[in-house]
Steps between C-alpha positions, in 0.01 A plus 500: 500500500601867465402820676420635162175301506281515808240239576248561780174331604218676685221257570383353168687766292861471384694795359797473271694830488780567252735687728772663290364854471844654429500303173124546428439148631667348191535128541824307536543122466517475881167685518352264245596208722338671802178566309488140389546388863226737616258363240575148610434593863163653401396200294592260778306698762155392611441839669611758249203595280617809310832661403592864450804580285645847521828700492679689773528874486299760310671494161451150363303180522768328292716619209547148370817294500826669602653566159854475638432144616400387150862490383574232761329234289761322294276410209154605369384145573598539868306830501203320344492235773565722799274475809251783428299701747217554249468127455483464879219755528296304248537190715329657800201290588341760728336825376751783458489879500760724350521831690693711245676807639701687249677334202388162375732454208609193307504201733326719756205542272503126432505433871199725552318336211576157636290594805126457493405852602696820440454826678728804478595820669437821310875540424528154335631456150499191283735416210641218286833673434706199389481612132711805595779261595475267203275222618140421607341382819504129575282458810164514334511863391320474167234251600414681824488845333298369211238343723495799740501805270433377146727445203544865394583632843730203564682564175542866595663404828708217356627683194573837655609395845354825635327510839129564566374670817265342754189676368555370150578151632167509687310618191662224289414229753854420605418572863188499711543803720708810556541647849723761664837351575442530878190281465640230275584232758181572692299437186701186420446360849130578478464300183718220642298480816181468301651218291632329812153503653363299207518117462871440430459201270239689299730802471792286380266321260371833366863588419541174305167556324587851384832379364321223311256753355787661310676169408207288377233520231176633650308173513798317654545781753137472604527127533816543716319760708218253569754239611666753733163604639422136580832461681425808712148384567638182657714684754427548871517874440213481255296307754588764759401777263158350442452440869597851589260640243213301646592594851552869410852519641847566366670181368823370652710361217788258568638418155362148512 
């Protein structure tokens, strides 16, 4: 582990904080390893129900990979097969929220887009700047942008590399909310607490279902959804939810 990535748990909510503000929270290989370890801890936990991902400081969520570290890879193939923090984020089984404060550039934007929900402070900026350095993103940049903001807007970001501000990101559908920077983590925790209060297996299944909706033909996606619904219906939490409804009380979910 490294102090450049902080991992904390408060009740049912885990927070992963990129903690290298002096370098705009750009990610080193050691930080990638720490993010991978944090994701594995979350996935193995029976108590963590939601994850917040954010960056330390006021200037940046994450400016992507540390460019200086890229020259340490001996071959392009070694670079291709490196342990990647964006890949790790996509392996999260629990619902995730990106709380974007400041720059979300390159791999930072891919990290945010790998989360299920994205909210941003009013000073946030989003960019796919790799083209300015001679390459393109490799952590899901094009597919995530295309699905989030449409082909034309995605092309504009991918082919110019220029940033867009938070208000435009909201209008394009890249993020769900914009709040003053001082309120960002409060808003993120409010959403996380709401998610954590829901049936955990159903929330995790909803995450799978949404991903399938983008990956499958429509009829197959509906069929898969019905299967997932049946799995959820068979859980103890679903039984508890029905009982609580009949008894007019709040349900107590146990992830069973």
